[in-house]
C-alpha positions in Angstrom: 11.2 -57.0 2.9 9.7 -59.1 5.7 6.4 -58.4 7.4 8.2 -57.1 10.5 10.2 -54.6 8.5 7.1 -53.4 6.7 5.3 -52.9 10.1 8.4 -51.1 11.4 8.3 -48.7 8.4 4.7 -48.0 8.9 5.3 -47.1 12.5 8.0 -44.8 11.5 5.9 -43.1 8.8 3.0 -42.6 11.3 5.1 -40.8 13.9 3.9 -37.3 14.6 5.7 -34.6 12.6 7.9 -32.2 14.5 5.3 -29.4 14.0 2.5 -31.5 15.4 4.6 -32.5 18.4 5.6 -28.9 18.8 2.1 -27.7 18.9 1.0 -30.4 21.4 3.9 -29.5 23.7 2.9 -25.9 23.7 -0.8 -26.5 24.4 0.2 -28.9 27.3 2.5 -26.3 28.9 0.6 -24.8 31.9 2.9 -21.8 32.3 0.9 -18.6 31.8 3.9 -16.7 30.3 4.6 -19.2 27.6 5.2 -17.8 24.1 4.5 -19.6 20.8 6.9 -18.4 18.1 6.7 -21.4 16.0 3.2 -21.1 14.6 3.1 -20.4 10.9 -0.2 -18.6 11.0 -1.2 -15.0 11.7 -2.2 -14.0 15.2 -3.6 -10.6 16.3 -2.3 -8.5 19.2 -4.2 -10.7 21.6 -2.5 -13.8 20.2 -5.7 -15.0 18.6 -6.4 -16.2 15.0 -8.0 -13.4 13.0 -10.8 -14.0 10.5 -10.6 -11.2 8.0 -13.9 -9.1 8.0 -14.0 -9.2 4.2 -13.7 -13.0 4.3 -16.7 -13.1 6.7 -18.6 -10.8 4.4 -17.8 -13.0 1.4 -18.8 -16.1 3.3 -22.2 -14.6 4.2 -22.8 -13.6 0.5 -21.9 -17.1 -0.6 -24.2 -18.8 1.9 -27.1 -16.4 0.9 -26.6 -17.1 -2.8 -29.4 -19.5 -3.7 -27.9 -20.2 -7.2 -25.0 -22.1 -5.8 -24.9 -25.9 -5.3 -22.5 -28.6 -4.3 -22.0 -30.1 -7.8 -18.4 -31.1 -8.7 -16.2 -28.3 -10.0 -14.3 -28.6 -13.2 -11.0 -30.5 -12.9 -9.0 -27.3 -13.0 -11.4 -25.5 -10.6 -13.3 -22.3 -10.7 -12.2 -20.3 -13.8 -13.1 -16.9 -12.3 -10.7 -17.9 -9.4 -7.8 -19.1 -11.5 -8.0 -16.1 -13.9 -8.1 -13.7 -11.0 -5.1 -15.5 -9.3 -3.0 -15.0 -12.5 -4.0 -11.4 -12.7 -3.1 -10.9 -9.1 0.4 -12.3 -9.4 1.3 -11.0 -12.9 -0.7 -7.8 -12.9 -3.8 -7.1 -15.0 -1.8 -5.4 -17.7 0.6 -8.3 -18.2 1.1 -9.3 -21.8 0.9 -13.0 -20.7 -2.6 -12.3 -19.4 -3.7 -10.4 -22.4 -2.4 -13.1 -24.8 -3.7 -15.9 -22.7 -0.3 -17.5 -22.4 -1.0 -19.3 -19.1 -2.5 -22.4 -17.8 -4.0 -22.1 -14.3 -5.3 -24.8 -12.1 -6.9 -24.5 -8.7 -5.1 -26.6 -6.1 -5.2 -27.8 -2.6 -3.5 -24.6 -1.2 0.1 -23.7 -1.9 1.4 -27.2 -0.9 -0.8 -28.8 -3.5 0.3 -26.2 -6.1 3.9 -27.0 -5.5 3.2 -30.8 -5.7 1.1 -30.4 -8.9 4.0 -28.4 -10.4 6.5 -31.1 -9.3 4.3 -33.9 -10.8 4.1 -32.0 -14.0 7.8 -31.4 -14.3 8.5 -35.1 -13.4 6.6 -36.0 -16.5 8.1 -33.6 -18.9 11.4 -32.1 -17.4 13.2 -34.6 -15.1 16.3 -32.5 -14.2 18.2 -31.6 -11.0 16.1 -29.5 -8.6 17.8 -26.7 -6.6 16.2 -25.8 -3.3 17.6 -23.1 -1.0 19.4 -24.0 2.2 17.6 -23.4 4.4 14.1 -23.7 2.9 10.6 -24.7 3.9 10.9 -28.3 5.1 8.3 -29.7 2.8 10.0 -28.6 -0.4 12.4 -31.5 -0.4 9.7 -34.0 0.6 7.4 -32.9 -2.2 10.0 -33.2 -5.0 11.3 -36.5 -3.6 7.7 -37.9 -3.5 7.1 -36.7 -7.0 10.0 -38.9 -8.2 13.0 -36.6 -8.4 16.3 -38.3 -7.5 18.7 -35.3 -7.9 17.7 -32.6 -5.4 20.5 -30.2 -4.7 20.8 -27.1 -2.5 22.0 -23.5 -3.0 23.4 -21.7 0.1 20.9 -19.0 0.7 21.7 -17.8 4.2 25.0 -16.0 5.2 25.3 -16.6 9.0 28.1 -14.0 9.2 26.0 -11.1 7.8 22.7 -12.8 8.7 21.6 -11.9 5.2 21.5 -13.1 1.6 24.4 -15.3 0.3 24.2 -13.8 -3.1 27.6 -14.9 -4.3 27.0 -18.5 -3.4 23.6 -18.4 -5.1 25.0 -17.1 -8.4 27.9 -19.5 -8.3 25.7 -22.5 -7.7 23.3 -21.5 -10.5 26.2 -20.9 -12.9 27.7 -24.3 -12.1 24.3 -26.2 -12.3 23.7 -28.3 -15.4 21.9 -26.5 -18.2 18.1 -26.7 -17.8 18.0 -27.3 -14.0 14.9 -26.5 -12.1 15.3 -23.6 -9.6 12.8 -23.4 -6.8 12.6 -19.7 -5.8 10.7 -17.8 -3.0 9.6 -14.5 -4.7 9.0 -12.7 -1.3 9.2 -13.4 2.4 11.7 -16.3 2.1 10.8 -19.0 4.5 12.5 -19.5 7.0 14.9 -16.6 6.8 12.8 -13.6 5.9 15.6 -12.5 3.6 14.8 -11.5 0.1 17.0 -10.4 -2.8 16.8 -6.8 -3.9 15.3 -6.1 -7.3 18.8 -5.6 -8.7 19.8 -8.9 -7.2 16.8 -10.6 -8.7 18.0 -9.3 -12.1 21.4 -10.8 -11.5 19.7 -14.2 -10.7 17.6 -13.9 -13.8 20.6 -13.2 -16.0 22.3 -16.5 -14.8 19.1 -18.4 -15.3 18.7 -17.2 -18.8 22.3 -18.0 -19.7 21.9 -21.6 -18.3 18.3 -22.1 -19.6 17.1 -23.0 -16.1 13.5 -23.7 -15.4 12.0 -21.2 -12.9 9.5 -22.4 -10.3 8.2 -19.7 -7.9 6.6 -20.7 -4.6 4.6 -17.6 -3.6 2.9 -18.1 -0.2 2.9 -14.5 1.0 2.0 -12.0 -1.7 0.8 -8.8 0.0 1.3 -10.4 3.4 5.0 -9.7 3.4 5.4 -6.0 2.7 1.7 -4.9 2.6 2.0 -4.3 -1.1 0.7 -6.8 -3.6 2.8 -5.2 -6.3 6.0 -5.2 -4.4 5.7 -8.7 -3.3 5.1 -9.8 -7.0 8.0 -7.8 -8.4 10.3 -10.7 -8.9 7.8 -12.9 -10.6 6.6 -10.1 -12.9 10.2 -9.3 -13.9 11.0 -12.9 -14.9 7.7 -13.3 -16.9 8.1 -9.8 -18.6 11.7 -10.9 -19.5 10.4 -13.8 -21.5 10.8 -16.7 -19.0 8.4 -19.6 -19.1 7.7 -20.1 -15.3 5.7 -22.1 -12.9 4.0 -20.2 -10.1 2.5 -21.7 -7.0 0.2 -19.4 -5.0 -1.4 -19.9 -1.6 -4.3 -18.0 0.0 -3.7 -19.5 3.5 -1.7 -16.4 4.7 -3.0 -13.4 2.8 -6.7 -14.4 3.1 -6.3 -16.4 6.4 -7.9 -19.4 4.7 -5.6 -21.9 6.3 -8.0 -24.8 6.6 -9.9 -24.1 3.3 -6.8 -25.2 1.4 -7.1 -22.7 -1.4 -4.3 -22.3 -3.9 -3.4 -22.1 -7.6 -0.7 -23.3 -9.9 0.0 -21.3 -13.0 2.3 -22.1 -15.9 3.3 -19.2 -18.1 4.2 -20.3 -21.6 5.5 -18.6 -24.8 2.3 -19.2 -26.8 -1.4 -19.7 -26.2 -1.2 -23.2 -27.7 1.5 -24.3 -25.3 -0.7 -23.0 -22.5 -3.6 -25.1 -23.7 -1.3 -28.1 -23.9 0.0 -27.5 -20.4 -3.6 -27.1 -19.1 -4.6 -30.5 -20.6 -1.7 -32.2 -18.9 -2.3 -30.6 -15.5 -6.0 -31.8 -15.7 -4.8 -35.3 -16.4 -2.6 -35.2 -13.3 -5.4 -33.8 -11.2 -7.9 -36.3 -12.4 -5.7 -39.2 -11.3 -4.9 -37.6 -8.0 -8.0 -35.9 -6.3 -10.3 -35.5 -9.4 -11.4 -32.0 -8.7 -10.9 -29.3 -6.0 -13.1 -28.0 -3.2 -15.3 -25.0 -3.8 -15.8 -22.9 -0.7 -12.3 -21.2 -0.3 -12.0 -20.6 -4.0 -15.4 -19.0 -4.1 -14.4 -16.6 -1.3 -11.2 -15.6 -3.0 -12.9 -15.2 -6.4 -15.7 -13.1 -5.0 -13.2 -10.8 -3.3 -10.7 -10.4 -6.2 -13.4 -9.8 -8.7 -15.4 -7.3 -6.8 -13.7 -3.8 -6.6 -15.2 -2.9 -3.3 -14.4 -6.1 -1.6 -10.9 -6.2 -3.2 -10.2 -2.7 -1.7 -11.3 -3.9 1.7 -9.1 -7.0 1.4 -6.0 -5.0 0.5 -6.5 -2.8 3.5 -7.0 -5.7 5.9 -4.0 -7.4 4.3 -1.9 -4.3 5.0 -3.2 -4.4 8.6 -1.7 -7.9 9.1 1.6 -6.9 7.4 1.9 -3.7 9.3 1.4 -5.4 12.7 4.2 -7.9 11.9 6.5 -5.1 10.8 5.7 -3.2 14.0 6.7 -6.3 16.0 10.0 -6.4 14.2 10.6 -2.8 15.2 9.5 -3.4 18.8 11.8 -6.4 19.2 14.8 -4.6 17.6 14.2 -1.6 19.9 13.9 -3.8 23.0 17.1 -5.6 22.2 18.9 -2.3 21.5 17.7 -0.8 24.8 18.9 -3.9 26.7 22.3 -3.6 25.0 22.0 -7.3 23.9 25.4 -8.3 22.6 25.6 -8.7 18.8 24.0 -7.0 15.9 20.2 -7.2 15.5 19.6 -5.1 12.4 18.6 -8.2 10.5 15.4 -8.4 12.6 14.1 -5.2 10.8 15.9 -5.9 7.5 14.1 -9.2 7.1 10.5 -9.3 5.9 7.4 -11.4 6.2 6.2 -13.7 8.9 9.5 -15.4 9.8 12.8 -14.2 11.1 16.0 -16.1 11.3 17.3 -14.8 14.6 20.8 -16.3 14.6 20.3 -18.0 18.0 22.0 -21.3 18.4 20.3 -24.6 19.2 21.7 -24.5 22.7 20.2 -21.0 23.2 16.9 -22.1 21.8 16.8 -25.0 24.2 17.4 -22.7 27.2 14.7 -20.3 25.9 12.3 -23.3 26.0 13.4 -24.7 29.3 13.8 -21.6 31.3 11.4 -19.1 29.6 8.8 -21.4 28.0 9.4 -19.9 24.6 8.5 -22.3 21.7 10.5 -21.9 18.5 12.3 -24.0 16.0 15.7 -25.3 16.9 17.4 -23.4 14.0 16.5 -20.0 15.6 13.5 -19.2 13.3 10.7 -17.3 15.0 7.2 -16.3 13.7 6.9 -12.7 14.2 3.1 -13.2 14.3 3.6 -14.8 17.7 4.8 -11.6 19.2 2.5 -8.8 20.5 2.7 -5.8 22.8 2.2 -8.0 25.8 5.1 -10.4 25.3 7.7 -8.7 23.0 9.6 -7.2 25.9 9.6 -10.5 27.8 10.9 -12.3 24.8 13.6 -9.7 24.3 14.7 -10.1 27.9 14.9 -13.8 27.5 17.0 -13.5 24.4 19.3 -11.1 26.1 19.8 -13.5 28.9 20.7 -16.5 26.7 22.9 -14.5 24.5 24.9 -13.3 27.5 25.0 -16.7 29.3 24.7 -19.6 26.7 27.2 -20.2 24.0 
């Protein structure tokens, strides 16, 4: 490769990502009625970021604790944090917890957890990786950068029903080579907001068991999706209780609002405690060569809250506050579209769950929403429900009604 080619490649690599360009465009727009439905972060009813009161309380307690210092953490992080993370996703009564059949490692939020899991699998289980279509845009990039060459897709979204494409999912997993890696969203699928029912999860598990597939859960929204920590962990717990060895990536960006603290955890559930110890050793080797050890502050917040019954109860209530506000915006948008008589069916708005909704709007309609109504959303029709509030939901519904009637 010539020097000119290398420079050209560097320039391409350094171009702003679509999300950064999107955010910059929104901020630069002077229109007072602009609506940002692309942001992947919670906003309150005033459209402002919300720091959970329990997080503020934990921060104050940490700052006031004179016993804490800034020494390096262990390679795998704060043990009280990682143990609590495993209990949170599996349940305190899980046999895997009681028998210590897990390796858990603090990570650089959920993205870092997925990447650490991908690096681990690349060393010990190089196999085809199946990601949903559509999925979070970073999934493919993470596994590609970890060295996987065979990344395939399973059709997740059914555009006709605006729901789950279960038949295609099952057929793809049945046809996949034995021992393939299945990357699954256990709740609040990003970007569609469509989740399998519990019975459908059982069907997916049956195929995975027959084909000896490796299960990798990316759980970024536990509790934030439905307001129930147990409900949102149901799929993960079923697979683990059914005897699967699984990888689980957890993020505390959404359910604690710790976006910039980059707080996450990767857990590997094994069949024996010895295998868990072996896995833990290998994870530490990967981390040591990557970023050496993780940051402390966000993990200290989460550990304090999860391990303190009073603070944990406050957190669960505030978590439900966020989930309920998003659910209320789904209802408000559906009701406004129904009142307007907007052509088409819109039940999927309330049937979907979590922060995001796949509206079914076309790229042409999304462009008009941007150009005419100053609505910022992704080209594929995905919106962040957190960007809606009581002041703008009707205006957005009217804009959708217009483009549906006038733009093909």
